[in-house]
N, C-alpha and C positions, 0 to 999 in steps of 0.2 A: 504491498498500499504506498512505504515512503517513494518509493519510487513513479510510483504516479501521481501523486501530489507534487513531490517537485516539476515532475513534466506539465502535469496543469498551471501552472502558478508559470512556469514557464511562459505558456500559450498566450495566459491571458496575460502577459505585459507584454508580450510581443504585440495581441489584437487591440490593445491599447495604444499604439504608437500609429501614428496615420502614414499609412500607406497612400504615395500620389496626391494626398491632401491639396484643395485648393485654399492658397496659402490667405486667401480673402477672406475663408471664413473660419469664424473663433471655433477652436478646440472647444467642446462642451464642460462639462463638469465631470467627471472620471467616476466619481462618488455616484451622480446620479442615475447613472447607465445601467439598464436593466438585463438581464440574464436568464434566461429560460432554461435549466438545464431539463435535460430529456431523455430519460434510461427505455429502453425496450424491454420488453416483457416475455419470457419464453416458455411459462407457465400456463399450462390449462387455463383459462381466462374464471372459467366456475372456483377454480380452486382461489386464484389471483384475489376474486370478489368476497370469497370466504374466510383470506387468512389474514385478509388486508381489512377483514370489517368497512368496505365501502359501505356509501350511500349515494343512490344515484343523485345527479347534478341536474333536473331537467328532464325533460320528456326527450328520444331517443329525435334523431335530424337524420336527414337524407341529405348526401353529401358527392357530388359527383366530379372529375375532373377534366380538364380538359388537355388534350395535346394529339399531337398528330402518331401518326405509325413506326415513325422515327423516333418517338421521343424528345423532337429538336426542341420543345421548349423546356424541358428538364433539364437539355445540355447545353443550354444556355445559363441555367441557374436558375430557372424561373417557373413560377407553380401559377396555373389558374385553378382556381377551387369554387366552386359554389355547393353554399350550403344549406339548406330548404327548408325552414321549420316546419311542424304540422299544419300549421295554415295555411302554408302556401309562399308566403315571403321569404325572402334570401338574404343571402350577403354574396356578393363575388367577390373575391379577393386574387388581388395580385403580390405576389411572394416573390423578391429578388433575395436571393443570397450573397454571399460575399461584399458587402457594403458597409462603408465604414461610418457608423455610426457617429465618432467623435467628433467627423468633419463633414457632417451632413449637410446640404444649405436646406435650411428649416421653409424656405418657400415649394421644396418639393415632397416634404410629405406634412399637410396641413394636419394637425391636432384632431382636428375632430374626422379626418378620413381612415389614418393609420398612425403609423410609431415605426420607427428601428430600436430594435433589438439586437442581443447575442442569442445567437441558439449554439449551445453546448451540446454534442453525443460525443461518446466517450473521452477521447484527448483530442479533441477539435470543437474550436471556440469562433465562430465564425456571424460576424453582422448581418442581418436581415433586414431588408424593406418590408413591410406588408401595409397595403392598397386594399381598403372597402369602400365595396359601392352596394348600398342597399337598394331592391327590387322589389315592386309588387309582384303581388302577384300573377297581375297579367304579363309583364316584360318577363317573370321565371319563367311562365309557361311558353311564351314566346320563344326562350331561348333552348327548351328542352323540348319544344317542340322542332325545330330547327326553321321557325317564320322567319329569327334573327340569327347570325352567328355572336362570338363573343366578338370581336372586334368591334360591331356596332353599339353593344350596351354599355362600352367601357367609359368609367368618368375621365372628366379632361384630366386628372390628377395623374389618374394611372397610365393613359397615353402621354401626356406630358414625360412621366419618369421613363418610360420606354422608350420613346424617342431623345430626350436628353439627356439620359443619361446610361439606358444600356446601349443604345441604337440600335433596339430590335421594333422596328417599327417601319411598315407596317408590319403584323403581324403574319405568322408564316401561314402558307397555305393548306386544307387539309385538314385542321381541326377538327376533333370528335370528342364529344362527352363522352369519357368513363365511366364505369361505373352501374346502378348505384353503390354506396357504401353506407349501412348503417349503421351510425356511431353514437352509443351512450356514453356522455359520460360521467362517472365516479367524483367522491373526495373523502378522502382519509379522513377517519373519524377528526383527525385533531387537523382537520381541516387547511393542513401546511401543505399535501401536494392533491395533483388532479392526478386522473386516469383515464384516460380514453380507451374505448375497447370499438375496434373497429369490425363488422364480419361485410365480404365481399359477395357477391351473387352465388360465387359457387361453395359459401359458407367459410373458405380461409379466411380466422382472423387473427389480428394484432392487435394488442396491448404494449402501452404507455404510458408510466408514468411520468409526474413533470410537474419543477416547483420554480417558480419566479421570486429570483433574490435581486439584490446590487450585483453588478459584473462583480467587482471587487471580490464579495463575500462566494463567488462562486464554486470558490474550488476545497472550501470546508463544505459548503452546503453537501455536492456531490459525495465525498466521502461519507458525510452522515446517512445520507438518502442510501446507498450503498451499505450501508452495516446495516442500517434496518432490514431492507431487501434480504439481508443475508441473515440477520438473525431470526426473521420472517420465515424461510425455506424458501423464498420464493426465486424460482433463477430467473435470472438475467440472460436476455440474448448472449450469443457471442458477437454477432456484430453487431457491435453498437454504434455502425454509423444512423442515415435519418433512413426513416422507416419510411419516408414517401417517395424512394425511387421505388423501394420494392414492393409497394401498394402497385404504383403507377404500372408496373412491368409486370403484375399477378392482373389486374384489371386489363390490361392489352391483350390478352394473352384468353379473356371471358366469350364465349361468344354472344 
């Protein structure tokens, strides 16, 4: 565990240093930057719920991903996700990996529409921007039924980020909806951690536990989470990279 902590600390320190930053943008307060620690769990999901004494957090939601057969968006560090609530309203999220939260121009991510925080998977920590757009039931239905394509419903902020920062605009042709996944969110009894359990159309399940902390506290928090899981006997996945890529590849194989 000692080498693991040292390795994480070095990565977190490196992530705090801006890479190719715009000198005209002031660095944000490092202590204010947030990190989300995410640990993939490979125990049976019923066992996870029972052993960790999980409490459901809201009703299940339906989640769709968008990409082409070559997963072009994923290869460019992009994810386009639609989360549909039981009432038919939805949130379309553009997520952009490997972003420098410390030097991010605030105008590109309005607080009312998104955030930039660090994702922590295993020994890797990287900034990620999320930009959200709320859709009505009609817009949600139009998108899922193919009456409009994803590029037609993106918000001005999402398009601006793709065009000015990522350089991936227009979006590649051939994007299609992948899914749906049924996702149930849970919270641990002490409300420190959230757990998402996702089920794909063929029944395959993914489970991930997460905790949001200050970036500077991420190393200590991850060690505490891993210790708690070990004491509870909950098996962590050997592959601690993001589950998003594995879900997309599995969804792509679905009929």
